[in-house]
C-alpha positions in Angstrom: 108.0 83.8 317.6 110.3 80.6 318.6 111.1 79.9 315.1 114.8 79.1 316.0 113.8 76.8 318.6 111.4 75.0 316.2 114.0 74.6 313.7 116.5 73.5 316.1 114.2 70.8 317.3 113.4 70.0 313.8 117.1 69.6 312.7 117.8 67.5 315.5 114.8 65.1 314.3 116.4 64.8 310.9 119.9 64.4 312.1 118.5 61.5 314.7 116.8 60.2 311.7 120.0 60.2 309.6 121.6 58.2 312.3 119.0 55.6 312.7 118.5 55.2 309.1 122.2 54.3 308.5 122.5 52.3 311.8 119.5 50.0 310.3 121.3 50.2 306.8 124.6 48.9 308.3 123.3 46.1 310.3 121.3 45.0 307.2 117.8 45.5 308.9 116.5 47.1 305.7 117.4 46.5 301.7 117.9 49.3 299.3 114.5 49.5 298.1 112.9 49.2 301.4 115.2 52.2 302.4 113.6 54.5 300.0 110.1 53.3 301.4 111.2 54.0 304.7 112.7 57.6 304.0 109.5 58.4 302.3 107.4 57.3 305.4 109.6 58.9 307.7 109.7 62.2 305.7 105.8 62.5 306.1 105.9 62.1 309.6 108.6 64.7 310.2 106.7 67.1 308.3 103.6 66.2 310.8 105.9 66.8 313.8 107.2 70.0 312.6 103.6 71.3 312.3 101.9 69.6 315.3 104.5 69.3 318.3 106.1 72.5 319.0 103.8 74.9 320.1 104.5 77.0 323.2 100.8 77.0 324.3 101.1 73.1 324.6 104.4 72.7 325.9 103.5 73.0 329.7 101.3 69.6 329.0 101.8 66.2 327.8 98.6 66.0 326.5 99.8 66.7 323.1 102.7 64.3 323.2 100.4 61.2 323.6 97.8 62.5 321.2 100.8 63.2 318.5 102.2 59.5 319.2 98.8 57.9 318.6 98.0 59.7 315.7 101.1 59.6 314.3 101.2 55.7 314.4 97.7 55.9 312.7 99.0 58.2 309.7 102.1 56.0 309.2 100.1 53.1 308.8 97.8 54.9 306.3 100.9 56.1 304.2 102.1 52.5 304.5 98.9 50.8 303.1 98.8 53.5 300.4 102.3 53.1 299.2 101.8 49.3 299.0 98.7 49.8 296.8 100.2 52.5 294.5 103.5 50.6 293.7 101.8 47.2 293.8 104.0 45.9 296.6 103.4 44.0 299.9 102.8 45.8 303.2 106.2 46.5 304.8 105.2 45.7 308.2 108.8 45.1 309.1 109.8 48.7 308.3 106.6 49.9 309.8 107.9 48.4 313.4 111.2 50.6 313.0 108.6 53.5 312.0 106.6 53.1 315.1 109.9 52.8 317.3 111.0 56.2 315.8 108.0 58.0 316.1 107.5 56.7 320.1 111.1 57.8 320.7 110.9 61.6 319.2 107.4 61.9 320.5 108.8 61.4 324.2 112.0 63.3 323.5 110.5 66.4 321.7 108.8 68.3 324.5 111.7 67.9 326.9 114.0 69.1 323.9 111.7 72.1 323.3 111.1 72.9 326.5 114.6 73.0 327.6 115.4 75.2 324.6 112.9 78.0 325.6 112.7 77.7 329.6 115.1 80.1 330.3 115.4 82.2 327.3 113.7 85.8 327.2 111.6 86.6 324.1 111.1 90.2 323.2 107.5 91.4 322.5 107.2 95.1 321.3 103.6 96.5 322.7 102.0 99.9 321.9 103.5 102.9 323.9 100.2 103.5 325.5 99.4 100.0 326.7 97.9 99.7 330.2 100.2 98.2 333.1 97.6 95.5 334.0 97.6 94.2 330.3 101.4 93.8 330.2 101.1 91.8 333.6 98.1 89.7 332.3 100.2 89.0 328.9 103.1 87.9 330.9 100.9 85.7 333.2 99.1 83.8 330.2 102.3 83.4 328.3 104.3 80.0 328.8 107.5 81.7 327.6 109.6 84.3 329.5 108.6 87.6 327.9 110.7 90.7 327.8 108.2 93.8 327.3 109.2 96.6 325.5 107.4 99.8 324.8 107.6 100.8 320.9 107.1 104.1 319.4 103.5 103.5 318.2 100.4 104.5 320.2 98.1 102.3 318.2 97.5 98.5 318.1 99.5 97.5 315.0 99.2 94.5 313.1 102.8 93.1 314.0 102.0 93.3 317.7 98.7 91.5 317.4 100.4 88.7 315.2 103.3 87.9 317.7 100.7 88.4 320.8 98.1 85.8 319.1 101.3 83.5 318.2 102.4 83.6 321.7 99.1 83.3 323.4 97.1 81.1 320.6 94.5 83.8 320.7 94.0 87.5 320.3 92.3 88.8 323.3 89.1 91.0 322.6 90.6 94.4 323.6 93.1 93.8 320.8 91.2 92.8 317.9 88.4 95.0 318.4 91.2 98.1 318.5 92.8 97.1 315.5 92.8 99.1 312.3 90.6 97.0 310.1 92.1 98.3 306.8 95.4 96.8 307.9 94.0 93.5 308.2 92.3 93.9 304.8 95.7 95.1 303.2 97.4 92.4 304.6 95.4 89.8 303.4 95.2 91.3 299.8 98.7 90.6 299.6 98.3 87.1 300.6 96.6 86.1 297.2 99.3 83.5 296.6 98.7 81.9 300.1 94.8 81.9 299.2 95.4 80.4 296.0 98.0 77.7 297.0 95.4 76.5 299.9 92.4 76.4 297.3 94.5 74.1 295.5 95.4 72.1 298.5 91.4 72.2 299.6 90.7 70.5 296.1 93.8 67.8 296.3 92.7 66.8 299.7 88.7 67.3 299.0 88.1 65.6 295.7 90.0 62.3 296.6 88.5 62.4 300.2 85.0 62.6 298.8 85.3 59.8 296.5 87.2 57.5 299.1 84.6 58.1 301.7 81.5 57.9 299.4 80.8 54.5 300.3 80.9 55.5 304.0 78.5 58.3 303.4 76.1 56.1 301.3 76.1 53.7 304.5 75.5 56.6 306.8 72.6 58.0 304.6 70.9 54.5 304.4 71.1 53.9 308.2 69.9 57.5 308.7 66.9 57.0 306.7 66.3 53.6 308.4 66.8 54.6 312.0 65.2 58.3 311.6 63.3 58.5 308.4 63.7 61.6 305.4 65.8 63.7 305.0 69.2 62.2 305.8 70.8 65.3 304.7 70.4 68.7 306.5 70.6 71.9 304.3 71.0 75.5 306.2 72.0 78.8 305.2 75.2 80.0 306.6 77.2 83.1 305.8 80.2 82.6 304.1 83.3 84.8 302.7 82.7 88.4 302.2 79.4 87.9 303.9 77.8 86.2 301.0 75.1 83.5 302.2 75.3 79.8 300.9 73.5 76.6 301.5 75.5 74.2 304.0 75.5 70.4 303.8 75.4 68.1 306.9 73.9 64.7 307.8 70.8 65.2 310.0 71.6 64.2 313.5 68.9 66.2 315.0 64.8 65.4 315.2 63.0 67.5 312.8 61.6 70.6 314.3 62.9 74.4 314.7 65.2 75.3 317.6 63.0 76.6 320.6 66.0 78.5 322.0 69.2 80.2 321.0 71.0 77.9 323.5 72.5 75.6 320.8 73.9 72.9 323.5 70.8 72.6 324.9 68.7 72.2 321.7 71.2 69.6 320.6 71.1 67.4 323.7 67.1 67.6 323.6 66.7 66.9 319.7 69.8 64.8 319.2 68.8 61.1 317.8 71.0 58.1 319.3 72.9 57.6 315.9 73.2 61.6 315.8 74.8 61.7 318.8 77.3 59.1 317.4 78.1 60.9 314.4 78.5 64.2 316.1 81.1 62.9 318.5 83.1 61.6 315.8 82.7 64.6 313.5 81.1 62.5 310.6 78.2 64.5 310.4 80.5 67.1 308.6 81.5 64.7 305.9 78.8 66.1 303.3 80.6 69.7 303.7 83.3 68.4 301.5 80.8 69.1 298.8 80.8 73.1 300.0 84.7 72.8 299.8 84.7 71.4 296.2 82.1 74.3 295.2 84.2 76.8 296.4 82.0 77.9 299.5 84.4 76.7 302.0 87.8 75.6 303.1 88.9 72.6 305.0 90.2 75.1 307.3 89.0 78.5 308.3 86.7 80.1 310.8 83.3 78.6 311.2 80.4 79.8 309.0 77.6 81.0 311.3 74.0 80.9 311.1 72.3 84.0 309.9 71.0 84.9 313.3 74.2 84.5 315.1 76.2 86.1 312.3 73.7 89.3 312.6 74.1 89.4 316.4 77.9 89.3 316.7 78.4 91.8 313.6 76.5 94.1 315.8 78.1 93.5 319.1 81.7 92.7 318.3 83.6 95.3 316.3 85.7 94.0 313.6 84.0 90.6 313.7 83.1 90.5 309.9 86.9 90.7 309.3 86.9 87.0 310.0 85.1 86.3 306.8 88.0 88.0 304.5 88.7 84.2 304.0 86.9 81.1 303.4 85.0 79.8 306.4 86.1 76.1 307.2 84.8 72.7 308.0 87.3 72.9 310.6 89.7 75.6 312.1 91.7 76.9 314.8 88.7 78.2 316.7 86.8 75.1 316.4 89.6 72.8 317.6 91.0 75.4 320.4 87.7 76.6 321.8 84.3 75.0 322.2 80.9 75.5 320.4 79.6 78.8 321.1 75.9 80.0 321.6 76.2 83.1 323.6 77.7 86.4 322.9 80.4 86.4 325.3 81.7 82.7 324.1 81.7 84.3 320.4 83.7 87.4 321.7 86.1 84.5 322.9 86.1 82.6 319.9 86.6 85.4 317.6 90.1 86.0 319.3 90.9 82.3 318.2 89.7 83.3 314.5 91.9 86.5 314.8 94.7 84.2 315.6 94.4 82.2 312.6 93.4 85.3 310.4 96.8 87.2 311.5 98.9 83.9 310.9 97.2 82.9 307.5 99.5 80.7 306.1 100.1 77.3 304.7 101.8 76.2 308.1 98.9 77.3 310.0 96.2 75.9 307.7 98.0 72.2 308.2 98.6 72.8 312.0 94.9 73.4 312.3 94.2 70.5 310.4 96.2 68.2 312.4 94.8 69.6 315.6 91.5 68.6 314.4 92.8 65.0 315.0 93.6 65.8 318.6 89.8 67.2 319.1 88.4 64.1 317.7 90.7 61.7 320.1 89.7 63.8 323.0 86.1 64.1 321.9 86.2 67.7 322.5 82.6 69.8 322.1 
C-alpha cells in the first residue's frame, strides 16, 4: 500500500541530494575526500527517512516530522563521530553543518510532498464478499487515505486482505485477526525463513556491539542501584517466548522488593517504583540487560512483547489466535510497544494484539527497522 508514493518521495530525496552535493562541489565547499564522507553520511540518513517518514497513519500530523528531524540530527552526529574514529580523521563538523541543513530541509518538505501525492488519489482495498457495511464504513473513517472498497469473491478473511488493512490502519481490528485462518498465518511465516535468518543476523550485529559499548553504562547503573536501593540490581522474571517456550528475562530492578498485590501493572508500578527506577523506566534504560536475551536467542530487538505467565495464559484463553504472535521471537521493542500503551487489562490486550498482528503480517526487514526507529519517537515523547 502506497509503495509508489513512498518510492516517488524517496527518489525526489535522492535527486535533491545529488543536486545539493554537486552544488557544494562546484562551489568548492567540500573537497574530494570530504565528498565521499558526506555521501556516506547522507546515504544512512536517506535510509532512515525511507523507513521513518512516509507512513499514511502519520501524514495528518506534523509530530513525526519534528521527531524525525531531532532524531536524524542525533544519528548523523553519531555517524560522523564513528567515521572519524574508524578512519582516524578529524570530526568533519563543516560537512555535518551541511548535513543538518539537508535534514531539516527534507524533514519539512517530505510531509507536504507525500501528503500532496496521496491526498486526492483513490486506493483500492478488496474486502471479503460478506463483510458487513458498518465495518466498511468504519474502515473508510479510520483510513487517512481515500479508499475505494471492492468486494472480492472470497467469503473468508484472507491473509492478503488483513495485511493490506493492517498496512492502512497501522493495526488489525480484533474482528479480523480472530477470524483469520491460523494455518494461513503459520504457512506464510514458514515461507519467510530467509527473513527470520536475516533478522537474527541483524540482531546479533546490533546487540553484541551495543552490549559491549554500553557495558560501562550498565555497570554504572548497576552500582547506583546497589547503593540507592540495595541488592539485587538485576531483576529476573519468567516470560513466554517464541513457540510458547518459557525463558528468564533480565532487567534492571526499578521496583521495591515484594510481590505485586494486584494485576493492575500500572498501579503496582506507581506504588513500588523507586526514584531512580522511574528515571530508568522513562528512558527505557531498565531494558538494557535484555541485550543478553537477544544474544542468547530468547528474544529479538524487535517483536511482540514477551508476556508474564499470568497474562499469557489469560490472553490465550480469551483472545482467539493470540498465540500466533509468538510464531516469531518476542522483542525488547516492537510495533505494538511503540504504537500502543502498556497493557494490563483484557480489553487493552485485545487492542494491543491488533498491533502485534500488523507487525506479524508485514514481517520484514523494513518493518523491523521501522519499529526500531519508532522506538526513538516513543523515547523522545516519553510514551508509557
